[in-house]
N, C-alpha and C positions, 0 to 999 in steps of 0.2 A: 441479515446481511443486506438484503435488498434496501432496507431503510438507510443503512450506512452509505451504500453506493449512491442512492438518490441525494442524500445530504451532501456528500462530497462533490457530486456534480453541480450542485447548487451553490456551494460555498467556495470551492477551489477553482480559480480561473485556469483554463486549459494551459496557458503558458506557464503556470506555476506547479502544475501537477508533478512534473519530473522532480522538482526539488522536494515536494511533499513526500514522494515515494522514496527518495534517496535519503531523507533526513534520519530515519531510524537506523540506517546502516552504519552510521558513524560510531555508534556505541557498541558495536560488535567486537567482542574480545576473543571468542573461540568459535570453533566449527559448529558447536551445538546451537549457540545463539544465532549464528548465520543461518542455519537451516530453519530455525523457528521463524525468523523474519522472512526468509524466502518463501516459506509455505504460506505465511500470512498474505504476502503480496500475490502469490498464485491464486489464493482464494478470492482475493479482491478482484483480480483480473477475470476469473471465471464468472463472478457476479456481474461484472460490467458487460461482458459479452452475452450474458443471458443464458 
């Protein structure tokens, strides 16, 4: 996960990060998919915070 966070910091401009995080939400069709995506974002945030 640490490598992913470092890569995202180097590749995604800060002003585009919100759009990057929001993009996966568009394809959600049910609560289960919503929770899977939300947990993924939570893991990403935990990794960024260290």
